[in-house]
N, C-alpha and C positions, 0 to 999 in steps of 0.2 A: 557056694559059687557067687550067691550073692555077693558076700563081703568082696571079692575080688573084680567082679563087675563095676561097681561103683567106684573104685580106685581106678581102672582103665578106664571107664566112660570120664572122669574129670580128668584125667591124663591128656587123653585123647582131644577135650574139649579144649585144653590148654594149648596143646600144639598147634591145633586149629586156630584157636586167636592168635598164637605167636606168628604164626604163618601168615594169615591172612595183615595183620598189623605190619609185619617187613614187607610184604608185597605191597602194602598201601603207601610205606615208606618212602619205597624207592621210587613209586609214580608219583609222588609230592615233592619231593627233595627239592628238586628245581622251584617249585612253589614257594615252600616251606622258607627256604633261601632268599628267594626273594622278596618275601614278605617281612622274613626279618631284619632283613638288610634297611627296608622302607619304613618300619617300625621301631629300628633301632634308635636310642637316644644318641644324641651328638656325642661324641668322645670326651671334648674338652669341659661338659658341663662337671660341677661340682655335685655333691651331695644337694637334689632339690629342693627347695625350702617349699613350705606348703603353700598351694594355691590361693592368691589375696586377689580376691572378686572385688575386694571393697577398698584397692591400692586407691591413689587419686589417679585419675585417667583410665581405671578400668572400665567404667560404663561407656565411655567413647570409643574403647579399645573394641569391646564386644559390640557395640552397635555398627560401626563401621567395619568391621569385618561381616557381619549378618547383612548391611548392606551390600558387599561386596558380592557376598554370596547371591543375594538374590539380583544384581547387575550382570553377574554371569548367567542367570538362568533366562533373564529377559533377553541380554543377546543373543544366548542359544536359541530360544523362540524367534527372534526375528532373522537369525540367520536361515531358518528353516521355513517360517510361516512370512516372511514379507514378500512384499508383489513388487517393490523397485530394488533397482540396486542401491541405492543408496541406503534404505531403509536394511539389508542386507548386509552392507559394509559396516553402518554404523554399529550393527548386531557383534560384528567382528572386532571391531574398535572395544565397544564395550566388555567383549571377553578378555579379551587382551590386555587393554589398562586394568581391568578390576581383578584378576589374576594375579595381573603383578601386585595391585595395591594392595590385595588379602596378603599377598606371602608376606608385604614390607609392615604389615600391620599385625602379621602373627607372630612374624621374629619379635616387636617390640612387646606382644603380651607376654610371648615365653620367655623375655628377657627378665618382665616385671612378676613373673609368675601367676600372670593372667590365665584362668581358664579360655582357650579358646575354641569359640564358638562353628560347630558344621550346619546350623538350621540358616533359616532365614526370617525374617519379619514377617509374623502373620498377615499383615494388612498388605506386603507387598508380593505375598503369594495369592492373596483375594483378588488383587488388582490384577495381577497377571494372568490368574485362572480367566477372567473378565474378558481380558483382551485375546485370549488364546482360543474363546469361542467366535471371532469373527475372523474372515477371509478377508483375501485382496485389499483394494485399496482401505477399508473400513479397518481390518487390523495395522496398515501402515499409519493412519491417522491415531487412530487410538493409543497405540503403541509410542507414537511420538509425543502427544501432548501428555502419556505417563510419565515420559523420559524427561520433559522440560518440567513438570511439576517435579519430580523428585529430586532432580539436579538442584533445582533452586532451593528446596529446603537443606539438600546435602551441603551444598556452598556455607549457607549459612550456618550449619551445626560446624561447618569445619574451621569457617572466620572466628566464630566462637571462642572453639578451642584454641587455636592458635594463639590468642589473646589470653586464654586463661594463665592460671598458676601451677597448672599441674604440669608433673616433670621434664624435662626437657624432650627429653625424646618423645614424649608424648605430642605436645608442642609443636617440634621441629618435623612429626609427621604427617601434623594436618597440614602445615604450611608449605610442604613437598607436594601434598596430593589435590593443593587447590588448583593448581594451574589445568590438570588433567580432569578434573569436574569442570572447570571454566571451560575448557576444549570441548568437551562433550555436549554441555549446555549449547553454545555456540552451533554445532553441529545440528542437535536436535532442530534447535530454533530455525536452520538454514531447509533442513527438511520439511517443517511445517506447512501445509499449505493451505 
């Protein structure tokens, strides 16, 4: 009797697991298909080369993408926490422009087999946390001061990269991004009171 009970339990457990897996697959097929579509590698890529974080221009690209990630977070904070419409609008501008900038820099990084970071610089996170601890006009004032300081540093880095001997696709990216960074600096300065 024991000999027949164990195979029957194993068979019943296997059938239950298979049934559960099938029903779970039915529920998540759309999600799985969407995820597979989002994460699938582009069809036009050949066998990918090894990631090259040491390629000329790689550090600039990594820093630029991390900076874009930080500006997007800051812009989102300004949209939700800003007390003036000017700060809220500036936050939207930051999100829109830096999302576009991140996408462009990510394309260059991928073409050069440079890893694309998803994080932000720790110092940017610390500054944003301090600013987010404020409300009203104090938030606006601190946020704008942070954006002025940050964009001045970014412009300096992008101007230096634009003149460097790094690959043309990296220096071209720096040159193309500079007008946007300068527009952000001018906007922030106009909002400073």
